[in-house]
C-alpha positions as CSV (number, residue, x, y, z in Angstrom):
1,M,79.6,-70.5,38.7
2,P,78.6,-73.4,37.3
3,Y,80.3,-76.9,38.6
4,F,79.3,-80.4,38.7
5,D,80.4,-83.4,41.0
6,C,82.7,-86.1,39.6
7,A,84.8,-88.8,41.4
8,R,87.8,-86.6,41.2
9,G,86.6,-83.2,42.8
10,R,84.5,-80.6,41.4
11,L,84.9,-79.6,37.9
12,H,84.1,-76.2,36.6
13,Y,82.4,-75.2,33.0
14,R,81.2,-72.5,31.2
15,R,78.0,-71.9,28.9
16,W,77.8,-69.0,26.4
17,P,73.8,-69.7,26.0
18,V,72.4,-68.8,22.4
19,D,68.4,-67.8,22.5
20,G,67.0,-70.5,20.3
21,A,70.2,-72.4,19.8
22,V,69.9,-74.9,16.6
23,A,72.7,-77.0,18.0
24,S,74.9,-77.4,21.2
25,M,78.8,-78.1,21.5
26,V,81.0,-79.6,24.1
27,L,84.4,-78.4,24.3
28,L,87.3,-80.4,25.9
29,P,90.4,-78.0,26.0
30,G,94.1,-79.4,25.7
31,T,96.8,-79.4,28.4
32,G,97.2,-76.3,30.0
33,Q,93.9,-74.5,28.9
34,H,90.9,-73.9,30.2
35,S,87.3,-72.7,29.4
36,G,88.2,-68.9,29.7
37,H,90.1,-69.2,26.6
38,Y,87.7,-69.6,24.3
39,H,85.1,-67.0,24.5
40,R,86.1,-65.4,21.0
41,F,85.7,-69.2,19.6
42,A,81.9,-68.9,21.3
43,A,81.5,-65.6,19.8
44,A,82.1,-66.8,16.3
45,L,79.5,-69.8,16.6
46,R,76.8,-67.7,18.2
47,P,75.7,-66.1,14.7
48,A,75.3,-69.8,13.2
49,G,73.2,-70.2,16.4
50,I,75.5,-72.5,18.2
51,E,75.9,-72.7,21.9
52,L,79.1,-73.5,23.2
53,W,79.8,-75.2,26.6
54,A,83.5,-75.8,27.7
55,L,85.0,-77.5,30.4
56,D,87.8,-77.2,32.7
57,T,89.8,-80.1,32.7
58,A,90.6,-81.8,36.3
59,G,94.0,-79.3,37.6
60,Q,92.8,-76.8,35.0
61,G,91.1,-73.4,34.9
62,L,88.8,-73.5,38.1
63,S,88.4,-77.3,38.4
64,E,89.6,-79.2,41.1
65,G,92.8,-81.5,40.6
66,D,96.3,-81.7,40.1
67,P,97.3,-79.5,37.7
68,A,100.5,-81.8,36.6
69,A,98.1,-85.2,36.7
70,P,94.9,-84.3,34.8
71,G,94.1,-88.1,34.9
72,T,93.8,-91.3,32.4
73,I,91.9,-91.2,29.3
74,A,89.5,-93.2,30.9
75,E,89.1,-90.5,33.8
76,L,88.9,-87.9,31.3
77,A,86.1,-89.2,29.1
78,V,84.1,-90.0,32.7
79,D,84.4,-86.4,33.5
80,A,83.6,-85.3,29.9
81,N,80.4,-87.4,30.2
82,G,79.4,-85.5,33.1
83,L,79.2,-82.4,31.2
84,L,77.7,-84.3,28.2
85,N,74.8,-84.9,30.5
86,L,74.0,-81.7,31.6
87,V,74.1,-80.5,28.0
88,R,71.6,-83.2,27.1
89,A,69.3,-82.4,30.0
90,E,69.1,-78.5,28.7
91,S,68.6,-79.5,24.9
92,D,66.6,-81.1,22.6
93,T,69.3,-82.1,20.2
94,A,72.1,-84.6,21.0
95,P,75.3,-82.1,21.4
96,V,78.6,-82.2,19.0
97,L,81.5,-83.0,20.6
98,M,84.7,-80.8,20.2
99,G,88.4,-81.8,21.6
100,H,91.5,-80.2,21.2
101,S,95.0,-81.9,21.6
102,L,94.3,-83.7,24.7
103,G,90.9,-83.1,24.3
104,A,90.7,-84.5,21.1
105,V,92.1,-88.1,22.5
106,T,89.3,-87.8,25.2
107,A,86.6,-87.2,22.6
108,L,87.4,-90.1,20.5
109,A,87.4,-92.2,23.3
110,V,84.0,-90.9,24.4
111,A,82.8,-91.3,20.8
112,A,84.3,-94.8,20.5
113,A,82.6,-95.9,24.0
114,D,79.4,-94.7,22.9
115,P,78.6,-92.8,19.9
116,S,74.8,-92.9,19.9
117,D,74.3,-89.8,21.8
118,L,76.7,-87.5,19.9
119,R,75.4,-85.2,16.9
120,G,78.9,-84.9,15.5
121,L,82.4,-84.9,16.5
122,V,85.3,-82.2,15.7
123,L,88.9,-82.7,16.7
124,C,91.3,-80.1,16.5
125,G,95.0,-80.6,16.9
126,T,94.8,-84.3,17.2
127,P,97.7,-86.2,18.4
128,R,99.2,-89.3,17.2
129,R,98.1,-91.4,20.1
130,A,94.6,-90.3,19.4
131,T,94.9,-92.2,16.0
132,E,94.3,-95.5,18.1
133,F,90.7,-94.8,18.1
134,A,89.1,-95.5,15.1
135,P,85.9,-93.2,14.2
136,H,82.8,-95.1,14.9
137,P,80.5,-94.8,12.1
138,G,77.6,-93.3,14.3
139,P,78.7,-89.6,14.3
140,A,80.1,-87.6,11.5
141,V,83.8,-86.5,12.3
142,L,85.5,-83.2,11.3
143,A,89.1,-82.8,11.9
144,V,91.0,-79.4,11.4
145,H,94.8,-79.1,11.7
146,G,97.6,-76.8,11.1
147,V,100.0,-77.7,8.5
148,D,102.9,-76.5,10.3
149,D,101.6,-78.1,13.9
150,R,105.1,-79.2,15.6
151,R,103.5,-80.6,18.5
152,A,101.1,-82.8,16.6
153,P,102.5,-83.3,13.2
154,I,99.9,-83.5,10.3
155,D,101.3,-86.6,8.9
156,A,100.0,-89.1,11.1
157,V,96.5,-87.4,10.9
158,R,96.5,-87.5,6.9
159,L,97.4,-91.3,7.2
160,W,94.8,-91.7,9.6
161,T,92.2,-89.8,8.1
162,A,93.2,-91.6,4.6
163,R,91.9,-95.0,6.4
164,H,88.9,-93.7,7.5
165,Q,87.0,-92.1,4.8
166,S,84.0,-90.5,7.3
167,V,86.6,-88.2,8.6
168,D,86.5,-84.8,6.8
169,L,90.2,-83.5,7.5
170,R,90.4,-79.7,6.8
171,E,94.1,-78.3,6.7
172,Y,95.0,-75.0,7.3
173,A,98.7,-73.6,6.0
174,D,100.9,-71.5,8.0
175,A,99.0,-72.5,10.8
176,G,100.1,-74.4,14.0
177,H,98.8,-76.7,16.9
178,D,96.3,-73.8,18.7
179,L,94.3,-73.2,15.5
180,L,91.7,-71.2,17.7
181,H,93.9,-68.9,19.0
182,E,96.2,-68.3,15.9
183,P,95.7,-65.9,12.6
184,V,93.5,-68.4,11.1
185,Q,91.1,-68.5,14.1
186,H,88.2,-67.1,12.2
187,R,88.4,-69.0,9.0
188,V,88.4,-72.2,11.3
189,S,85.8,-71.4,13.5
190,A,83.6,-70.3,10.2
191,D,84.4,-73.9,8.6
192,I,83.3,-75.7,11.9
193,A,80.2,-73.7,12.3
194,Q,79.2,-74.7,8.9
195,W,80.2,-78.3,9.4
196,V,78.0,-78.6,12.3
197,L,75.1,-77.1,10.5
198,T,75.5,-78.8,7.2
199,T,77.0,-82.4,8.2
200,A,76.4,-83.0,11.6
201,R,73.4,-84.7,12.4
């Protein structure tokens, strides 16, 4: 199984390879989730030629660490960059970084620190605290969000995206926080794939 070492222990990740991939995406899951939850998303991206890599956050899945204390945002950003560096070593193009919930906060922190090596940024179920990070003009940003999200109400994201015209917000009616595991998952996956192929550079 694939692992890499970081300051806080060994972190596990999964890769769903695609022959002749046109883009690579790195996914940072939310709290309580791990890379094994995203095989359907990887299968949905495959026809578009998008290869998915997904990280097990410290303490989740097969990664070492305390499940109750995944780390500070700064520590999580370092972990994310560890996987991004592996992807960059395998790919000819810069990766797209995607984060769900806590992963969205981490992804924005990574992009804010150094946007130059990202092809694009996809945010899913973005919590209010993530809106403290303004999107950098470097990578294009897509935000996908359920209208009925109770964990991260959409109003904060609407206000945030209204202030930052560089963010493309897609709203999904009758959908909650975990878009990639809800009935709308196929439409969300298709929208993300199309956006990566037509917008992310």
